[in-house]
C-alpha angles and dihedrals in degrees: 000000000000124000110191122214094242090062101045107016096044124259115320111215129203116251113187091193091067119091116269117259117262120235117220145144126257090253090054090048089052092053091049093051090045088059091052093053092045088073104145090222086076099045089118095044136078124236121199111191140169126171116178134175112241090204100054105011088236116148113235092188142352132184125168086342095164096043115116110236139170106265099191109194093353082084086075087073087069093046096048095041088054091048092052094045099043104031101025129231093273095054113130131200117237125210117185134196119212138174135211090204138044141260111255111183105309095339130090104216102206143023128319110223123195114201113201129204097183103278106172095186100081086107143093098272095066096036105057092266095309110121091186098051097105093046089048089051091053090050090050091050091051089049088053087055087054095253118143099150135045116201095195144045132296104237124193113209111200095158095117088072126053115258095239105097102177126076129252111269098007114154112257092229092060092068100095095050131088094241089065099044111152119251124231144158089255115047134171129186091351088302088286138108118226112233122195118193115195130179120249119173127335110277093013127110115270118247112253122191128183131213114229090035095219137156086224088087125063112204128202109193114206096156119119129197111238139187119284091250090062130077133270106224120161130173134162141197129202108208106241114261093013142074095235107126122193116198118199135183145049136291126200118243093242097041122125112243111280115228119205131175117222125193121237131225115237101012092197094060088045090053096053095041091056093040090056091050091050093048091051092048087053091055100261110136113217121193097183133060139262105261136184108225089234088068094061117097095253097023096220145078132228101220094189086072097045130088119235109227100177146332130211131197136215129231115278118288090246088068093045091051089053087065091047096052106028095044097028090232108185097191092056092048092052090048089052094051093053091043088058087053091048098047097041101030104025096243130073106229133133091240092052092048092048091049089062093039090054090053092052096048089050086059087052090061094258119129102227089203087066092059136064110214115166106156141023101242106045092240092124119086088216092077116104129176136148130244089239090057091052091051089049088056091048089051092051092048091048088062095042125102083234093060097106097055090041090050093045090054093064123093115262116229112253093359118066150349119020090337095054093109099035127089091005118169092009132110088257091064110107090003096080126066112179145148117242126212133194138171125139112313091356129104124169138175123179132163143082134322137177123225124219085267089058088247109155116234132188116208143173124194118181129169126188135185100021123154101195126088114294089238089071090056089050090052093053092049092046092049090055091049089049091050091052091048089054097043115117120174121240 
């Protein structure tokens, strides 16, 4: 099966001003790539590399191919491939609103219960920049039913997912930052609050605004406006187990506003607090309180006794996976792993999701006992896979009916996602689609490339334990991709 660059990468045009392709044998290519990886900057590091033709199965290059290494976000390839294969590219999340009461005239006599199944898309990016859009649509739907008052509570039911929101082995000091947002069956705004820090007058406190502007967050502002010859340096910390956010630092007088994304504690409570605020802004009077179902006496609902009011659906999974792979969005990856567990095993837990993922990767020819996979995003330093295993996955997906949406979810070199600024204006631009990965002392790049002969290639390049700037690791990976894009068989 051959997918040509003109079909999937966009039209490749001839440019006579570019250097001519070099003709060489695979053995010569191997020697040239060996020289690239022998960069003395990485004498204290470990490279794991596999490059394989998808046409012939021939290996263009191997180095430490069976050595277990930290993959960082390359682990998302396992999560998203499993999502495509087990749920399908057209799968949609469903969120439903129920009541334990009845509608009497314009009043809902009873509680409104929101039952979540892990939809991560109740957020700005899927609603034209309006984070409240889904909530506003729900309010409009209730209005269409004639409801303008709820004499009861707003209850968030997150019981279809496990309560543990953080991944196994995540660093404790990640918790405040967007890339470690907790997962949950109910999620709003990526389970973060958007924080904008703007200068005021020299020596005065900076102006900090939150979106959503909610009393659920307590903000301590320790940021000062400083002269233009000083530095802008802002950091923040959310006290563990609370929503008390302390913001420290300085911002220059002429600085543009600085936007940060801070995680929240208890996403379910956050969800219903903001939902109640939106309903009230839309004219729906609520006499009760926003409540996490865990705070009810029995902590559960009998849905056979409840009345379904409405259900809404997300965009298709293929669009959600684009966010995971192109933007390397950890929260969406963790939501997907638990969703696999819910849809295939009736409960959204990491263990359940990994059980089905392990079965699939065994079908790929990978022995799951020779891996260590503990989360969906790759943020944990307990994850270990080999470059050869990643290439086996890429081979499997290349032959899958879901190859095109999987392939289209990957960043395009020099064009978009996490590769937008890499390999620009080279022959590798548009000819490489690959997933990046980065955590401390780890840099990875795995995906597909086309040679100058339009021969499709799967590759995985992982480096661990380097002490030089990450940019140097990027340069090595990019040079290999460029050499592949220029490779023409003798």
